[in-house]
MARROLO-709490 format. One record per residue (C-alpha): residue number from 0; residue in one letter; x negated, y, z negated; chain. Coordinates in Angstrom, 2 decimals. Example, Ala and Ser with C-alpha at 12.3 -4.5 7.8 and 13.67 -1.06 7.14 Angstrom:
# residues 2
[node 0; "A"; [-12.30; -4.50; -7.80]; "A"],
[node 1; "S"; [-13.67; -1.06; -7.14]; "A"],
//
This chain:
# residues 352
[node 0; "M"; [-110.97; 88.54; -134.07]; "A"],
[node 1; "R"; [-108.84; 85.40; -133.81]; "A"],
[node 2; "S"; [-108.66; 84.11; -130.25]; "A"],
[node 3; "V"; [-105.22; 83.43; -128.78]; "A"],
[node 4; "P"; [-104.80; 80.33; -126.59]; "A"],
[node 5; "A"; [-104.06; 81.16; -122.95]; "A"],
[node 6; "V"; [-100.53; 80.47; -121.76]; "A"],
[node 7; "R"; [-100.56; 77.89; -118.98]; "A"],
[node 8; "L"; [-98.50; 78.19; -115.83]; "A"],
[node 9; "D"; [-96.85; 74.81; -116.46]; "A"],
[node 10; "E"; [-95.36; 76.20; -119.69]; "A"],
[node 11; "L"; [-93.26; 78.51; -117.49]; "A"],
[node 12; "D"; [-91.88; 75.57; -115.53]; "A"],
[node 13; "F"; [-88.57; 73.72; -115.88]; "A"],
[node 14; "E"; [-86.41; 71.35; -113.85]; "A"],
[node 15; "L"; [-83.50; 73.08; -112.12]; "A"],
[node 16; "P"; [-80.96; 71.34; -109.88]; "A"],
[node 17; "E"; [-80.57; 73.37; -106.71]; "A"],
[node 18; "E"; [-76.79; 73.43; -107.03]; "A"],
[node 19; "L"; [-77.10; 75.58; -110.18]; "A"],
[node 20; "I"; [-78.61; 78.48; -108.21]; "A"],
[node 21; "A"; [-75.67; 80.88; -107.94]; "A"],
[node 22; "Q"; [-74.81; 81.84; -104.37]; "A"],
[node 23; "R"; [-71.87; 84.13; -105.17]; "A"],
[node 24; "P"; [-71.04; 86.32; -108.17]; "A"],
[node 25; "V"; [-68.02; 85.56; -110.35]; "A"],
[node 26; "E"; [-65.02; 87.86; -110.43]; "A"],
[node 27; "P"; [-64.50; 89.87; -112.49]; "A"],
[node 28; "R"; [-68.13; 90.55; -113.32]; "A"],
[node 29; "D"; [-67.71; 90.17; -117.08]; "A"],
[node 30; "S"; [-66.16; 86.70; -116.79]; "A"],
[node 31; "S"; [-69.60; 85.12; -116.32]; "A"],
[node 32; "R"; [-70.81; 82.82; -119.07]; "A"],
[node 33; "L"; [-73.00; 84.10; -121.90]; "A"],
[node 34; "M"; [-75.42; 81.99; -123.91]; "A"],
[node 35; "V"; [-76.23; 83.62; -127.24]; "A"],
[node 36; "L"; [-79.59; 82.70; -128.77]; "A"],
[node 37; "H"; [-80.12; 83.60; -132.42]; "A"],
[node 38; "R"; [-83.89; 83.67; -132.77]; "A"],
[node 39; "P"; [-84.28; 83.30; -136.57]; "A"],
[node 40; "E"; [-82.56; 79.91; -136.74]; "A"],
[node 41; "G"; [-82.64; 78.92; -133.07]; "A"],
[node 42; "R"; [-78.85; 78.61; -132.95]; "A"],
[node 43; "L"; [-77.09; 78.68; -129.58]; "A"],
[node 44; "E"; [-73.54; 79.79; -128.82]; "A"],
[node 45; "H"; [-71.59; 79.59; -125.57]; "A"],
[node 46; "R"; [-69.30; 82.50; -124.79]; "A"],
[node 47; "R"; [-68.02; 84.71; -121.96]; "A"],
[node 48; "F"; [-69.93; 87.87; -121.14]; "A"],
[node 49; "R"; [-67.06; 90.19; -122.10]; "A"],
[node 50; "E"; [-67.41; 88.83; -125.65]; "A"],
[node 51; "I"; [-70.79; 90.53; -125.98]; "A"],
[node 52; "V"; [-68.95; 93.28; -127.89]; "A"],
[node 53; "E"; [-68.68; 90.88; -130.85]; "A"],
[node 54; "Y"; [-72.48; 90.91; -131.22]; "A"],
[node 55; "L"; [-73.00; 94.67; -131.00]; "A"],
[node 56; "R"; [-72.73; 97.00; -133.97]; "A"],
[node 57; "P"; [-71.96; 100.70; -134.43]; "A"],
[node 58; "G"; [-75.27; 102.54; -134.33]; "A"],
[node 59; "D"; [-76.89; 100.17; -131.83]; "A"],
[node 60; "C"; [-78.21; 101.54; -128.54]; "A"],
[node 61; "L"; [-77.67; 99.68; -125.28]; "A"],
[node 62; "V"; [-80.41; 100.54; -122.75]; "A"],
[node 63; "L"; [-79.35; 100.43; -119.09]; "A"],
[node 64; "N"; [-81.61; 100.68; -116.04]; "A"],
[node 65; "D"; [-79.75; 103.04; -113.68]; "A"],
[node 66; "T"; [-81.85; 102.33; -110.58]; "A"],
[node 67; "R"; [-79.89; 101.87; -107.35]; "A"],
[node 68; "V"; [-80.74; 99.19; -104.79]; "A"],
[node 69; "I"; [-81.51; 100.61; -101.36]; "A"],
[node 70; "P"; [-80.93; 98.71; -98.07]; "A"],
[node 71; "A"; [-84.63; 97.89; -98.00]; "A"],
[node 72; "R"; [-84.60; 94.88; -95.64]; "A"],
[node 73; "F"; [-85.13; 95.67; -91.96]; "A"],
[node 74; "F"; [-86.35; 94.07; -88.73]; "A"],
[node 75; "C"; [-88.84; 95.13; -86.07]; "A"],
[node 76; "R"; [-90.08; 93.86; -82.72]; "A"],
[node 77; "K"; [-93.65; 93.55; -81.50]; "A"],
[node 78; "T"; [-94.45; 94.61; -77.95]; "A"],
[node 79; "T"; [-94.47; 90.89; -77.09]; "A"],
[node 80; "G"; [-90.88; 90.61; -78.33]; "A"],
[node 81; "G"; [-91.72; 88.71; -81.51]; "A"],
[node 82; "R"; [-89.52; 89.57; -84.49]; "A"],
[node 83; "V"; [-90.98; 90.80; -87.78]; "A"],
[node 84; "E"; [-89.01; 91.08; -91.03]; "A"],
[node 85; "G"; [-89.80; 94.04; -93.28]; "A"],
[node 86; "L"; [-89.08; 95.03; -96.85]; "A"],
[node 87; "Y"; [-89.61; 98.67; -97.81]; "A"],
[node 88; "L"; [-91.25; 99.06; -101.24]; "A"],
[node 89; "H"; [-92.06; 102.73; -101.84]; "A"],
[node 90; "Q"; [-93.85; 105.75; -100.42]; "A"],
[node 91; "T"; [-97.35; 106.96; -101.25]; "A"],
[node 92; "D"; [-99.55; 109.77; -99.94]; "A"],
[node 93; "A"; [-101.08; 107.24; -97.53]; "A"],
[node 94; "G"; [-97.72; 106.21; -96.04]; "A"],
[node 95; "W"; [-94.85; 103.79; -96.58]; "A"],
[node 96; "Q"; [-95.65; 100.60; -98.46]; "A"],
[node 97; "V"; [-93.81; 97.63; -96.91]; "A"],
[node 98; "L"; [-93.92; 93.84; -96.90]; "A"],
[node 99; "L"; [-94.03; 92.30; -93.42]; "A"],
[node 100; "K"; [-93.64; 88.67; -92.35]; "A"],
[node 101; "P"; [-94.94; 86.81; -90.50]; "A"],
[node 102; "T"; [-98.09; 88.84; -91.09]; "A"],
[node 103; "A"; [-100.90; 86.60; -89.81]; "A"],
[node 104; "R"; [-101.08; 88.06; -86.28]; "A"],
[node 105; "L"; [-100.42; 91.69; -87.18]; "A"],
[node 106; "R"; [-103.31; 94.10; -86.72]; "A"],
[node 107; "V"; [-104.20; 97.61; -87.89]; "A"],
[node 108; "G"; [-103.21; 100.10; -85.16]; "A"],
[node 109; "Q"; [-100.37; 97.93; -83.87]; "A"],
[node 110; "R"; [-96.88; 99.44; -83.51]; "A"],
[node 111; "L"; [-93.59; 97.76; -84.32]; "A"],
[node 112; "R"; [-90.26; 99.07; -82.98]; "A"],
[node 113; "C"; [-87.44; 99.12; -85.54]; "A"],
[node 114; "E"; [-84.31; 97.29; -84.49]; "A"],
[node 115; "G"; [-81.37; 99.68; -84.33]; "A"],
[node 116; "A"; [-83.40; 102.91; -84.13]; "A"],
[node 117; "E"; [-85.82; 104.67; -81.78]; "A"],
[node 118; "V"; [-88.54; 104.56; -84.40]; "A"],
[node 119; "E"; [-91.88; 102.77; -84.38]; "A"],
[node 120; "L"; [-93.98; 101.83; -87.40]; "A"],
[node 121; "E"; [-97.72; 102.21; -86.94]; "A"],
[node 122; "L"; [-99.71; 99.74; -89.05]; "A"],
[node 123; "L"; [-102.34; 101.73; -90.93]; "A"],
[node 124; "A"; [-103.81; 99.31; -93.48]; "A"],
[node 125; "R"; [-103.35; 95.73; -94.64]; "A"],
[node 126; "G"; [-102.94; 94.98; -98.36]; "A"],
[node 127; "D"; [-102.48; 91.79; -100.40]; "A"],
[node 128; "R"; [-99.60; 89.30; -100.10]; "A"],
[node 129; "G"; [-98.26; 90.64; -96.82]; "A"],
[node 130; "Q"; [-98.18; 94.27; -97.94]; "A"],
[node 131; "W"; [-98.92; 96.98; -95.35]; "A"],
[node 132; "T"; [-99.25; 100.74; -95.25]; "A"],
[node 133; "V"; [-97.29; 102.07; -92.27]; "A"],
[node 134; "R"; [-96.35; 105.42; -90.73]; "A"],
[node 135; "P"; [-93.10; 106.07; -88.81]; "A"],
[node 136; "E"; [-93.22; 107.68; -85.37]; "A"],
[node 137; "P"; [-91.46; 110.01; -84.91]; "A"],
[node 138; "P"; [-91.58; 111.10; -88.57]; "A"],
[node 139; "I"; [-88.42; 110.28; -90.54]; "A"],
[node 140; "E"; [-87.53; 109.94; -94.24]; "A"],
[node 141; "A"; [-87.56; 106.31; -95.35]; "A"],
[node 142; "F"; [-84.10; 106.39; -96.96]; "A"],
[node 143; "E"; [-82.62; 108.03; -93.85]; "A"],
[node 144; "L"; [-83.96; 105.26; -91.61]; "A"],
[node 145; "L"; [-82.96; 102.48; -94.00]; "A"],
[node 146; "E"; [-79.39; 103.78; -94.25]; "A"],
[node 147; "R"; [-79.19; 103.32; -90.48]; "A"],
[node 148; "V"; [-80.95; 100.00; -89.98]; "A"],
[node 149; "G"; [-81.41; 98.40; -93.41]; "A"],
[node 150; "Q"; [-79.68; 95.50; -95.12]; "A"],
[node 151; "V"; [-79.13; 94.54; -98.76]; "A"],
[node 152; "P"; [-82.41; 92.87; -99.83]; "A"],
[node 153; "L"; [-80.95; 89.70; -101.32]; "A"],
[node 154; "P"; [-83.46; 87.27; -102.84]; "A"],
[node 155; "P"; [-84.38; 84.36; -100.53]; "A"],
[node 156; "Y"; [-82.64; 81.80; -102.76]; "A"],
[node 157; "I"; [-79.26; 83.46; -101.99]; "A"],
[node 158; "R"; [-78.44; 82.03; -98.58]; "A"],
[node 159; "R"; [-76.59; 84.16; -96.04]; "A"],
[node 160; "D"; [-76.31; 83.54; -92.33]; "A"],
[node 161; "P"; [-77.17; 85.69; -90.54]; "A"],
[node 162; "A"; [-77.13; 88.60; -93.02]; "A"],
[node 163; "P"; [-75.68; 89.77; -96.35]; "A"],
[node 164; "D"; [-71.95; 90.46; -96.16]; "A"],
[node 165; "A"; [-69.80; 93.37; -97.32]; "A"],
[node 166; "G"; [-69.28; 91.71; -100.68]; "A"],
[node 167; "D"; [-73.01; 91.72; -101.34]; "A"],
[node 168; "V"; [-73.20; 95.47; -100.67]; "A"],
[node 169; "Q"; [-70.82; 95.95; -103.60]; "A"],
[node 170; "H"; [-71.81; 93.13; -105.92]; "A"],
[node 171; "Y"; [-75.61; 93.37; -105.69]; "A"],
[node 172; "Q"; [-75.47; 96.73; -107.48]; "A"],
[node 173; "T"; [-74.70; 97.61; -111.09]; "A"],
[node 174; "V"; [-71.59; 99.71; -111.72]; "A"],
[node 175; "Y"; [-73.82; 102.37; -113.31]; "A"],
[node 176; "A"; [-76.46; 102.49; -110.53]; "A"],
[node 177; "R"; [-77.37; 106.11; -109.86]; "A"],
[node 178; "R"; [-80.96; 106.66; -108.71]; "A"],
[node 179; "P"; [-81.92; 105.06; -105.34]; "A"],
[node 180; "G"; [-85.26; 103.29; -105.15]; "A"],
[node 181; "A"; [-84.99; 99.59; -106.09]; "A"],
[node 182; "V"; [-85.58; 96.72; -103.69]; "A"],
[node 183; "A"; [-83.98; 94.21; -106.08]; "A"],
[node 184; "A"; [-81.14; 94.62; -108.54]; "A"],
[node 185; "P"; [-81.70; 94.72; -112.32]; "A"],
[node 186; "T"; [-79.52; 91.64; -112.45]; "A"],
[node 187; "A"; [-78.67; 91.51; -116.17]; "A"],
[node 188; "G"; [-76.66; 94.67; -115.58]; "A"],
[node 189; "L"; [-74.51; 93.06; -112.88]; "A"],
[node 190; "H"; [-72.25; 91.57; -115.57]; "A"],
[node 191; "F"; [-70.97; 94.91; -116.88]; "A"],
[node 192; "T"; [-67.70; 96.51; -115.76]; "A"],
[node 193; "P"; [-66.64; 100.12; -116.40]; "A"],
[node 194; "R"; [-64.00; 98.85; -118.82]; "A"],
[node 195; "L"; [-66.53; 96.76; -120.78]; "A"],
[node 196; "L"; [-68.88; 99.73; -121.08]; "A"],
[node 197; "E"; [-65.98; 101.84; -122.37]; "A"],
[node 198; "R"; [-65.22; 99.21; -125.03]; "A"],
[node 199; "I"; [-68.88; 99.13; -126.07]; "A"],
[node 200; "A"; [-69.06; 102.92; -126.35]; "A"],
[node 201; "A"; [-65.79; 103.00; -128.32]; "A"],
[node 202; "L"; [-67.39; 100.64; -130.82]; "A"],
[node 203; "G"; [-69.93; 103.34; -131.66]; "A"],
[node 204; "V"; [-72.79; 101.93; -129.56]; "A"],
[node 205; "R"; [-74.99; 104.52; -127.86]; "A"],
[node 206; "L"; [-75.68; 104.09; -124.13]; "A"],
[node 207; "A"; [-79.14; 105.21; -123.03]; "A"],
[node 208; "R"; [-80.03; 105.23; -119.34]; "A"],
[node 209; "V"; [-83.59; 104.76; -118.15]; "A"],
[node 210; "T"; [-84.99; 104.15; -114.67]; "A"],
[node 211; "L"; [-87.33; 101.53; -113.29]; "A"],
[node 212; "H"; [-87.29; 101.06; -109.53]; "A"],
[node 213; "V"; [-87.56; 97.31; -109.21]; "A"],
[node 214; "G"; [-90.26; 96.38; -106.71]; "A"],
[node 215; "M"; [-92.83; 93.76; -105.86]; "A"],
[node 216; "G"; [-94.15; 93.69; -109.42]; "A"],
[node 217; "T"; [-90.98; 92.15; -110.79]; "A"],
[node 218; "F"; [-90.37; 89.37; -108.28]; "A"],
[node 219; "A"; [-93.90; 88.31; -107.28]; "A"],
[node 220; "P"; [-94.51; 84.76; -108.61]; "A"],
[node 221; "I"; [-97.36; 83.94; -110.94]; "A"],
[node 222; "A"; [-99.95; 81.89; -109.06]; "A"],
[node 223; "S"; [-102.86; 81.74; -111.54]; "A"],
[node 224; "E"; [-103.12; 78.70; -113.81]; "A"],
[node 225; "R"; [-103.78; 80.97; -116.77]; "A"],
[node 226; "V"; [-100.80; 83.28; -116.99]; "A"],
[node 227; "E"; [-102.91; 86.10; -118.41]; "A"],
[node 228; "D"; [-104.86; 86.26; -115.13]; "A"],
[node 229; "H"; [-101.75; 87.42; -113.23]; "A"],
[node 230; "H"; [-101.73; 91.06; -112.10]; "A"],
[node 231; "M"; [-98.47; 93.00; -111.95]; "A"],
[node 232; "H"; [-97.91; 95.44; -109.10]; "A"],
[node 233; "A"; [-97.04; 98.91; -110.34]; "A"],
[node 234; "E"; [-93.40; 100.04; -110.50]; "A"],
[node 235; "Y"; [-92.14; 103.59; -110.99]; "A"],
[node 236; "F"; [-90.25; 104.38; -114.20]; "A"],
[node 237; "E"; [-88.76; 107.43; -115.88]; "A"],
[node 238; "V"; [-87.25; 108.20; -119.28]; "A"],
[node 239; "T"; [-85.60; 111.57; -119.89]; "A"],
[node 240; "G"; [-85.66; 113.61; -123.08]; "A"],
[node 241; "P"; [-81.96; 112.96; -123.89]; "A"],
[node 242; "A"; [-82.48; 109.20; -123.52]; "A"],
[node 243; "L"; [-85.49; 109.31; -125.81]; "A"],
[node 244; "D"; [-83.47; 111.30; -128.35]; "A"],
[node 245; "L"; [-80.83; 108.53; -128.41]; "A"],
[node 246; "L"; [-83.48; 105.86; -128.81]; "A"],
[node 247; "E"; [-85.31; 107.69; -131.58]; "A"],
[node 248; "Q"; [-82.06; 108.43; -133.43]; "A"],
[node 249; "T"; [-81.08; 104.76; -133.20]; "A"],
[node 250; "R"; [-84.33; 103.48; -134.66]; "A"],
[node 251; "T"; [-84.48; 106.15; -137.37]; "A"],
[node 252; "A"; [-80.92; 105.30; -138.50]; "A"],
[node 253; "G"; [-81.62; 101.57; -138.58]; "A"],
[node 254; "G"; [-79.73; 100.62; -135.41]; "A"],
[node 255; "R"; [-80.93; 98.09; -132.90]; "A"],
[node 256; "I"; [-82.28; 98.83; -129.43]; "A"],
[node 257; "V"; [-80.64; 96.31; -127.07]; "A"],
[node 258; "A"; [-82.39; 96.18; -123.71]; "A"],
[node 259; "V"; [-80.27; 95.18; -120.72]; "A"],
[node 260; "G"; [-82.64; 93.28; -118.50]; "A"],
[node 261; "T"; [-86.37; 92.74; -118.27]; "A"],
[node 262; "T"; [-86.80; 96.00; -116.34]; "A"],
[node 263; "S"; [-85.39; 98.01; -119.26]; "A"],
[node 264; "V"; [-87.79; 96.10; -121.52]; "A"],
[node 265; "R"; [-90.76; 97.11; -119.40]; "A"],
[node 266; "V"; [-89.70; 100.77; -119.58]; "A"],
[node 267; "L"; [-89.29; 100.69; -123.36]; "A"],
[node 268; "E"; [-92.56; 98.87; -123.93]; "A"],
[node 269; "S"; [-94.39; 101.24; -121.55]; "A"],
[node 270; "L"; [-93.62; 104.23; -123.79]; "A"],
[node 271; "P"; [-96.79; 105.67; -125.30]; "A"],
[node 272; "Q"; [-95.77; 105.07; -128.92]; "A"],
[node 273; "R"; [-93.47; 103.09; -131.16]; "A"],
[node 274; "L"; [-89.95; 104.50; -131.54]; "A"],
[node 275; "G"; [-88.59; 105.30; -134.97]; "A"],
[node 276; "G"; [-91.67; 107.02; -136.32]; "A"],
[node 277; "G"; [-89.91; 110.33; -136.86]; "A"],
[node 278; "S"; [-91.11; 112.09; -133.71]; "A"],
[node 279; "R"; [-90.07; 110.78; -130.34]; "A"],
[node 280; "P"; [-92.53; 110.59; -127.45]; "A"],
[node 281; "P"; [-92.10; 113.26; -124.76]; "A"],
[node 282; "A"; [-90.02; 112.64; -121.67]; "A"],
[node 283; "T"; [-92.17; 110.46; -119.47]; "A"],
[node 284; "R"; [-92.44; 109.23; -115.90]; "A"],
[node 285; "G"; [-95.07; 107.32; -113.99]; "A"],
[node 286; "W"; [-96.10; 103.87; -112.85]; "A"],
[node 287; "T"; [-96.28; 100.81; -115.07]; "A"],
[node 288; "E"; [-98.27; 97.63; -114.52]; "A"],
[node 289; "L"; [-97.30; 96.24; -117.92]; "A"],
[node 290; "F"; [-97.25; 92.44; -117.87]; "A"],
[node 291; "I"; [-95.53; 90.94; -120.91]; "A"],
[node 292; "Y"; [-96.27; 87.32; -121.76]; "A"],
[node 293; "P"; [-96.77; 85.32; -125.01]; "A"],
[node 294; "P"; [-97.93; 86.28; -127.59]; "A"],
[node 295; "Y"; [-97.06; 89.92; -126.82]; "A"],
[node 296; "E"; [-95.80; 91.85; -129.86]; "A"],
[node 297; "Y"; [-92.73; 93.93; -129.03]; "A"],
[node 298; "R"; [-92.58; 97.51; -130.34]; "A"],
[node 299; "N"; [-89.34; 99.01; -129.04]; "A"],
[node 300; "V"; [-86.88; 96.19; -128.34]; "A"],
[node 301; "D"; [-84.71; 94.43; -130.93]; "A"],
[node 302; "A"; [-82.35; 92.41; -128.73]; "A"],
[node 303; "L"; [-82.26; 91.44; -125.07]; "A"],
[node 304; "V"; [-79.59; 90.79; -122.44]; "A"],
[node 305; "T"; [-81.05; 88.82; -119.54]; "A"],
[node 306; "N"; [-80.23; 86.35; -116.78]; "A"],
[node 307; "F"; [-81.72; 82.87; -116.34]; "A"],
[node 308; "H"; [-84.93; 83.30; -114.39]; "A"],
[node 309; "L"; [-87.12; 81.52; -111.88]; "A"],
[node 310; "P"; [-89.82; 79.10; -113.01]; "A"],
[node 311; "H"; [-93.38; 80.50; -112.86]; "A"],
[node 312; "S"; [-92.10; 84.09; -112.90]; "A"],
[node 313; "S"; [-93.22; 87.10; -114.91]; "A"],
[node 314; "L"; [-89.57; 87.39; -115.99]; "A"],
[node 315; "I"; [-89.45; 84.09; -117.85]; "A"],
[node 316; "A"; [-92.87; 84.90; -119.35]; "A"],
[node 317; "L"; [-91.39; 88.14; -120.75]; "A"],
[node 318; "V"; [-88.40; 86.28; -122.22]; "A"],
[node 319; "M"; [-90.68; 83.67; -123.79]; "A"],
[node 320; "A"; [-92.74; 86.44; -125.36]; "A"],
[node 321; "F"; [-89.54; 87.75; -126.94]; "A"],
[node 322; "A"; [-87.99; 84.49; -128.15]; "A"],
[node 323; "G"; [-90.84; 81.97; -128.20]; "A"],
[node 324; "I"; [-91.99; 79.52; -125.55]; "A"],
[node 325; "E"; [-90.43; 76.37; -127.00]; "A"],
[node 326; "Q"; [-87.21; 78.11; -128.03]; "A"],
[node 327; "V"; [-86.67; 79.42; -124.49]; "A"],
[node 328; "R"; [-87.56; 76.08; -122.93]; "A"],
[node 329; "R"; [-84.97; 74.41; -125.16]; "A"],
[node 330; "A"; [-82.35; 77.04; -124.28]; "A"],
[node 331; "Y"; [-83.01; 76.50; -120.57]; "A"],
[node 332; "R"; [-82.65; 72.72; -120.97]; "A"],
[node 333; "V"; [-79.28; 73.29; -122.63]; "A"],
[node 334; "A"; [-78.30; 75.73; -119.89]; "A"],
[node 335; "V"; [-78.98; 73.06; -117.26]; "A"],
[node 336; "E"; [-77.06; 70.43; -119.25]; "A"],
[node 337; "Q"; [-74.13; 72.82; -119.69]; "A"],
[node 338; "R"; [-74.17; 73.75; -115.99]; "A"],
[node 339; "Y"; [-74.91; 77.43; -116.40]; "A"],
[node 340; "R"; [-75.44; 79.34; -113.15]; "A"],
[node 341; "F"; [-78.99; 80.61; -112.56]; "A"],
[node 342; "F"; [-80.80; 83.64; -111.11]; "A"],
[node 343; "S"; [-79.45; 86.93; -109.72]; "A"],
[node 344; "Y"; [-75.75; 86.07; -109.34]; "A"],
[node 345; "G"; [-75.82; 83.65; -112.28]; "A"],
[node 346; "D"; [-74.88; 83.73; -115.95]; "A"],
[node 347; "A"; [-76.50; 85.62; -118.81]; "A"],
[node 348; "M"; [-78.23; 85.24; -122.16]; "A"],
[node 349; "L"; [-78.06; 87.48; -125.20]; "A"],
[node 350; "I"; [-81.13; 87.03; -127.41]; "A"],
[node 351; "L"; [-80.73; 88.38; -130.95]; "A"],
//
C-alpha cells in the first residue's frame, strides 16, 4: 500500500490581520461577500452571497444543518465566591457534560451554585480539556435551566462586554434552525434568508435538512504536529428517511449534493454507504467522531458552502481535503488581500 505523507500543523496556518475577524454580521444576511472557487481550474470569483443562485442548477440538493443553538454559556460561584464560567455540551447517562474554566482548582465532589437560579452543580468526574461531568441539585432539565440563566455561546474571538446582546440572540442562529442542541452555530448557514431559500427552491433545487448538534468536536483546535494524530470529540447527528430519499434521488438523477457548512459535510460523510448506488441507506442517528483532513476522499459531497475558518482548526483541514491544501491556502491569501471578513460572522466561500 502506498504511504501518504502526514499533513503538518503548519500547513493549516495562515497570516490573518486581527481587524478582518468579523465582530458583527452584515445586514441583510445575504449581502455578505462570496468567494467562488472553481476547483478544476483554480479560478476565483468575487460575488455577493445572494448571487449563489447563479451557481446552483435544477436537480441539485442543498443540504442544511437544522440544529438550533441553545443558550449554553452560564456562570457559577464557588463557596469561596470565585466565579466559574461554564459551557453546556450535552447529556449522557453519567450526567451533564460541561466545560468549566478556570478548572485548575476544581475538585471532584465540589459544588458550584448557578448564578440566577437556586441550583447547584455537583462535580462528578474530570475529563480532558476542562470537560467535567456534573449533576444538578435539585434535579432539573438542562434546557430548562439554560433558558433561565444561559447566554448565547459566542466564540471568544467575538468580543462583547459584558455579554452578548439582543442582536446576537437573533443573528447567531440560522433562519431554518429547528432542533435545539448546538453550542455553536453552523455558521455557513447564517448567510441565508427566507427569501433566498425561496428563490433557490423555485429554481428546482431540493432542500434536505439534516442535524448535527455542533459541540466541542467542531471548535477544539488541533494541537498535534501531525494533523492525523488529532482526535475529534463525538457530536450527535441525525438524518431522516425523507432527507435520505432526497439525497438518493439527487445523486441517481445526476444532480449535485451541495453541503452548507462543514457540519453538513460531516453528516453526509458519516453515512454508512455512498449515495447514488440505487438503494439509500436507512434513516440513521448516532454520534460521529469523523475527522476529515487531506487526503480524504469524499463520497457524498459535490460542492461546499463554507465560511473562512481559524488557522489550525479541523474546519480548515476539512476544506483543504475538499479543495486541496495549496488551492485553499492561495484562496485564503486572496481573501486577506481583498479584505474579506473571517470566522463566524464573516463572509463565505462556495467551492465547486
